N, C-alpha and C positions, 0 to 999 in steps of 0.2 A: 274838554271829557265828551261834548255831546258828540264832534265831529268823531272823533275817535266812535262811540257806540256805534253815531248811524254810520259808520263803514260797516262793524263787523256787523250788523243789519240787513247792509245792505248784499253780504256776501252772501246770509241766509238764503237770501229773497230766491231765486233760482231756484234751489235746491228744494222749499217749502214749493216753489210753480210745478216744479216737475212731481211730487206726492198729489197734489192735485191733479194734473193732467193723467195719469196713472191711474188712478182712482181707487189710490191707500187712504186719499183722505177727501171731508167734504171744503168746501172754500169759505163757511164757519168754522170748521178746526182749525185748518190753514191761520187764517184771520186770528182766532183767539191763540194759538201758537205765537205767531208773530209778535201777539202784545206782548202776551208772560215773558216770551225770550228778551224782550225788550227792556221790563222793568229786571229783569235776572241780571240782564249786564250793565244796567247802570248804575246797580247795588254792587257789582266789583270796580264802581271808578270815584264811591267817596273816599273823604279825604280822610278816615276814618275806615281802612278794612276790616272787615266781620270776617273770619274762617267757615264761619257758621253758613256765610253768603254763598260763598264758593262751593262749602259741599250742600248747601241747597241747588242750586245753578245744573254742578253737575249731574247728580239726583236724579236733574227733572230732564237733560238729556239722555241720561241712560234710559229712564222710562219711554220717551220716543223713540229710541234705539229696540227698544220692545215688542211695543205697542205695532212699529215698525215690520219687525217679524214676524209676530203674531197675524198680523194684516197678509203679505204675501203668503203667508201659509195658507189662508183660508179661501183667496180668491188664484191660490197657483200662479202669481206672478215674481217673474224673480232674476230681471233686467234691471237695469240701470242704476245699479249698485255703486259707481262711483261717481252719479250725479246726486244719487240720494244721501245715502250710509255716511257718504268717506264723508262729504265737511262738516256732519255729524258728530263726526268718530275725532277727526282735524282738532274741532272744536274744541271737543272736551278736552283733549291733550294740550291744546293750548293752555286751556284753564287748570288744570290740574301745575302745568311749568311756572302758570303766574301765584300759584298758592304754595305750592313747594320752594320756592323761590325767597317767598315771603314769611313762609313758617319751616323750614330748612331742620329743624329740632323733632318735627313730629313725622316719627320713622311712619307709623301707620299709614299716613297718606300719600308717602311713597309709595306705600305696601297697596294702595290701594289703585294706585294708576300702574302698576304694575301687571295685580288683576285684572283691572279693564284692559289693558294692552293684551294678555293674553287672551280673554274670550272675546273681544271684537276684530280678532287677527292683526293686527300692528304689530308682530313682531318684530318687526325693521325697527321700531322704537324700544324694546327691551333690552338692550342691550347699552342704547342712551339713556336710559333714566337709570337703569343699572351704575353707570358712570360718573352719572351728577353726584345719585347719593351716594355709594362708595368715598366719595373723593369729601362729603360732609360727613362720613360717618365710620369712616375705616379701624375704629375704635369697636368695631362689635363684628362679632367674627360669627355670627347666625349670616351675617345681612351677604358675606363675603360667598360662605358657603352657598347661599340659595344663587345667588349670581352663575355662580358656577355652575350647578346644575340645571339652571336655566340655560345657558350656551349649550351645556350638553347635551340634555333632554330634547328641548322646547325646539333650540337652534342645529344641533344636531354638529357642531361646533367644537371637536376635543381639543383645538391648540390654541379656542379660545376659551374653557374651561381650564385647561392647564397654568395659562398665563396669568391668569385670577387668582388658582392656588399660590401658585409661586409670590405673589404680591400678598396674596394674605399671609403669607410667610414670615416676610420681612414684616410685616404688622404685628404681629403674634406666631413669630419663632415657636414654640412651647405650647402651642395649644393643642392640644390630643383629638379633639373632635373637627380640627381643621385636617391634619395630618387621617386621620381616617378615612374619612370625604375622598379627599386627593386620592388613597390608598385604593378610595374604591371604583375610583372615574377610571382611573387606569387601570383594571381589574374590568373593567364594564368595555372601556375602549378596546381591550385587549381580544375581549370574548363578541364586541361586535367585526373587529377585522375578521375574524376566523370564521364568524361568519358569511360574510363575504367573499371570504377566499371558498369556503364550502360549497356556495352557492355559485359560484363562477368557472370552481371545477365541474361540478354537477350538469353545467351545459355546458362545460369543455371548450371554451372561451380562454384565448390564450391571450394573457393581463402583460409577455412581456418582456419590458422593462422597468414596467413598473408590478414586478414581482412583490411579496409584503415579505415583512421583514422577520424574519424567524423565531428571533433577538425581541421582538416588538411584539407576535402573538402570542407566546409563552410566558407573558409578563412581566418581563424584565425592569418595563419603566417602573410599576407599580414594586418592583423589587430596591427598588433605586431609592424610593421613599420612602420605602421600608428601615431601610438603612439610616437614612436621613433622621427617621423618623424616631427611632429607638437610638441614634446618639441623643439626642437631647432629651424623650421622654425617657428613662429608666422607672417602667412600673410596669409590673407583672401584668396589672388587671389591662393595660394599655394592649400590652401583647395579647391577652386572648379576647381582648377586640378585632384587633387586627386577623389573628387566626379564625374567626369565626365569620369576615369580611372572604378571607379567602375560599373559606370550607365553601360557600356557595358556587363558587366557580370550578371545575370539573377538568380545568389546564392547569389546575397551581399545587397539585403534589409536593410537588418539592419544595413550593415554598412554603408548604403549611410544615414540611418537617425539619426544616430550615428556624421555622419560628417554634418548633415543639422543640425543637432542642436547645435553641438560644433561651428559652421559657425553664428549663429545665438545669441550666447549666450555671446561667446566671440571677436566679429571682429564687436559689430553694432557703432564703429566709424569709419569704414572705408566704404564706397562709393560704393566699390566693390560689398558689401554684400547687400546693400539695391537693388542693379541695378540688381542685382543676381532674387532676393527675388517679386522683382515687375512683372521682365521677365517669373518668374515663373506662373503666375498667366494664362499666353498667354496660355501654355501650361496643363490651366485645364480641369476638363473634362466640357461641355458643356451640352447645351440639344439635344439629341439626335435626328440621323434623320430630318436634316432639309434640307429641300428640295430646296425652294426658296431660291432665292436671298436676298430680303431682310429681310428673316428669319435669315440666315448667319450673314447677316452686323448686323446683330442686336444684337445676341448671339456674332458676336467679337466688339462688341461696348461696351458689359456689362465687356467683358474680358480686353477690355484697360481700361472703367473706375477703376475696380480694380486693374490693374497697376497701375493709376493714384495714389490713393490712396495708396497704402504703397511708392510710390515715395515722395509725400504729406507726411505721418510721417516719410520718413528717413529724410526731411529736415526739422521737427520739432525737430530732433534728431541731426540731423547734418548738419547745413546751412551753409557751403563751395562751395569753386567751384567747384571740382571735383565732389561733389553733385548734382551738378546746369546741370555742362558740362553733368554725366548722363542721367539726367532729359532730358536735351533738346535734349543730342543723339536719345534718346528713341523717344519721341516726335516725332520729323523730321524724324527716318524712317517710321514710322506708317503715315506721311503726305504726302509721296515721293511714299507709296504702293498703287495699282490703286484699283479703286472701283470703279462701275456703279452704286452705291449708294450715291445720293445726300448728304444725312442727313448725313453720316459717313462722308463722305468728309470735310462735311462742320464743324462740329463737331473736325475733328483733323485736320484741320483747325485751332480754336478758339482754342485748347488748348495748339497748337504750337506757335503763338500768345502771347497766355497770360503767357506763362512758359516763354518766351524770354522776355516780356516784364517787369515781375517779377525779373528777374534773373537778367537786368537791374538797377531796380531799387533796387537790392541788391545792383550792383558793383561787381556784382563776373560772370558774363558773358564774356566766352573768349572771344578775340578778333575777332578771325575765324567767330563766328557765328552772327558777326554782317552783311558780307555780304549776306550770308542765306537771315536773316532777311528782311535786305532791295526787294532784290529780291521777298520774298514771298509779300513782299507789295505791290511792284511794277507791281507785274505779277493777283494781286485783283483789280488793278487802286486804291491805296489808297497813292498819293502823295504826299499829305501834313504830313502824321503820317512817310511816308519815307524818305520826307525831316528832318522831326526833329529828326528821329531815326541816318540820318549821320551824325546830326551836332551834336547828345549827344555825336555819340559816337572819334567826334574829341575830345572832351573836354577830355575824358575819356583816351583817348593813342593817346598825344599833339606830344608823338615822334617816331608817328609811322609811315610813310612813303604809307604803303599800309591801312593805316585807311584813311590818306585823301587823296588819289588818290579815295579810294570808294567814299570816301563822297561826293567829287571834280567830279566827274565819274553822280554820283546819281545827283548832284544839278544841271548838263549841265543838265541832259536828261529830268527833270523834268521843266528846262528853269525858274530855280528861277532865283530871283532878290538879292538873297546875294550871288551869288556866287561868285560873283566880290571881295566882301569886303572878304570871304573866302578861296579865292587865295591868300592875301593877310597876312591875319592869318596864313595860313601853311607855306609863304619862310618864317613865327620870327623862328616857331617852329623846322621845319622839318634840321637837318644839312645840309648846303650845300652845300657839297659837295654830298650828294645825290636827291638834287633837281631836277636834271635836269627834269624827268616825271612830273611835277607838273610842270613847265616850259612850255615843251611841251602839254599839256595838255589846259596849260591857251593859248598858242597862238592859241592854234585850238580851242575853246571857243572864241577867240576874235575876229579872223577872220569872224568867221559866225553870233556873237553875240550884237560886238559893230562895231564905226565909225570908216570910215580908220584912226582918227586922237589919236581915241585913241589904236587902234593893232599899230601905229609908234612910240607913246608916251613905249608902254610896250616893239616892240624891241630895244629900247635904252636904255631902261633899264638894260634888257635881255645879251646889247654889253659890259654893264658894270659891267656887274658880277665877280669875282675874281674868280670864278670855270671856269677853260679852258674849259670844260665840255657841259657849257650852254653854252657862249659865240660862243665857235664854233660852237652846234649847233645849236643854233639860227639863226643863220649869214645864214644858207643855206636854214633856213625856211622863213626866213626878205627875201631874192633874188625872194624865190618861190612868195611871196606873193603879192612884186615890181608890178612883171611880169603881175601876175594877173590883177591889178586892175590901174594897168598904162603903161600896157602892154612895148615894148620893149625899149621903150626911158627912163620912169622909173624904169625900170630894168637895165639898164647901167650905168645910174645916181646911185643905190644903189651898182654894183656893185666898179663902181670908186671908193667911198665913204667908200666899207670896204676890198680892194684888196691887201693894206697893212695893214689893222688891225689883228691884233695878238689875239686870238689863228689862225692859218692856218690847214683850214678842202680840204682835196681834193675837198670831192662833192660838196662845191660852188665852185668852179673853174671848173668843169667838168658840172655843172647846170646851167652856163652862157655859156658852147660852147652847148651845148644842146637846149639854148633858143637863141642863136646867129643862129642854123644850123636850126630854125623853121622860119625864118625870108624868107621872097621873094626873096630878095637877100640877102642873108650873105657874109662877109667880111672875107677873105681870112687873111688880114691881123688883122682883133680883132680874130677869132680863135689862128690866132698863137700868138698872144699877151697873151690869156688867157693859152696856152699849159705853155709857156716858164715861164709865173710866178709861175704854180702849177709846172711846172718841178727845179721850182728856191728852192723848198723847200721839193719835194717829190721825185726829181729827183737820191738821192742814192739808196733807196729802190723798188723806185715802178719801175718796167719792165712795165707791163701793160699801161702805162700813154707813155712813150718812143713807144708802140708801136702802140699805141690810134693817138698819135699826125704824126707817119709814115703814118698808115693809112690815115690820114686825107692829108696830101702830094701825097698818090697814087691817092685821090679821084680827081672830079671833079672840084674844086675849087680851088687845090693842087698846086705843083710842084716839079712832081720825082727825081729833079735832085736833091732837098737838103733833102732826103731820106739818103744817103750815106755819109753826115753829121751827119743829127742825129744817125745813125748808131755809130758811130765812137766817139761823144758824148756822147752816152749811151755804152757803150765800158767805155768809162775812169772817168764815174760817178757812176755806178752799182757797187755793192758789192754784197760779199757771194754767196748763190744760186740763185737771182736775177740774175746775169749776165749768169750763166747756164740759167736759165730758158729763157731768152730773146736770148742767139741765137739760142734757144730750135725755139723759137716761131719766129722770122725770118724768119731763116730756109725754115719755113713751108710756111710760105707768101711767100717767094719768088722761088717755089715749087710750087706755088697753091694749099697747103691742105689745107687752112684757107685761 
């Protein structure tokens, strides 16, 4: 091992001496680098190898390269690169090679070497690195695509890129992303050749027998890829991605027409097709030179009507939920677009509300659209219709907490008389474990809309809930309500009736502490009682509760002599990390830092 390390270090010495000779580094720095490199090299020859050691070595050498680059720029010296940088770059690639051989499964390690090769001008290594990586990871389409793009863009070899895509398709014969990038690559290749031909023609250079093939220039190879892809992947969305790629290039009109024709003839059973065809109407040529806002709005209105006509045709052929969803989405997008022309704004609103209603009548309206529908109705003051929609939504999605919450919020907002009965209906259908938001919403509504007797009955009912989250959370709300309507005496009475009622929640006790402290003459004995009851349940984990109790004793009502006893009890009761937190907080309190 020592001989091998020594050989590697000796190979580095000429480059280090050159650094000193040309004035990029001092003798002391070169000596330090040699020492550091030796230590790092020895780590790579241990019996048990560590990936971190390899990464540390690579990072150190890259930092050296960066430093050399900066010093070259500072002193203006740009020679002897083959004697200085090249051995370091070669060494880094060797370390990468050893690391990727040991940890072949680490894709990030391979990608780091690729990034290094690109940055430091060793593109000749790129093909070898990609080849080795793909031999280990042929199951990852993204790596094949990356390798092919590198061949095409960095190494300017379309033939190698094509070869890689063809190999990738052997492993992933139905991968849409591979086909998309292969299709793009062939079009880029054709565009590159077209530009080369134009340059030669402008320079009036005779290419003789090396004349460019018209078929290749027209993108015929991309068309071959397209035919192969669509034979294996029969999907409208995939076809649209190919159409979008082809549309980038200005010589693909025939290819685009062919893709469009196939989309319309083979995928009329897909909502994606109808959505695309409808939205194309927005881009159709309009009336030229319209300068007034009214004129432009009228033209846009006509375009949108054509879009609606295509969607309607699509619904006749494909009356499905995805089709309605795309139609509603389009109407909503147009409705949200700003316009100062009231006629266009009104027309968009009518279309949206009409399509929402029809989709609902067909029982094909997505649940998420009901919120939008109700919001639009409320924004225009259609309170009765919003109420009807809210109730209808609960019948369609009777098990959905989100729908019940939305509908109840709507009825509460419009102050509907049906809110009370709908709350009861909601609690029958929603899973009790998920019902806390409904109970909280009902409590808020009851407090503001019902008489105290009805609110009292609601709270008593909530306390009997078998779900701890419901009965626990409503206890605190009950206490707040009691204090609000009956003052301290009512709150104190409510607290006494519930302080032994399970489940216990900390905020129930701390709320009573807050109420007690708001009184004109708060009693410390009561505060101690509240804290003691809270600590009985939460004293083993809640260090903040102990600290609040100590602060209370240090306050004007308390007795500072009790703090020591409370501290002793806290240290006995607290467990785990809460002990350390308590010690820290208590120390800061004693030293006056909090």
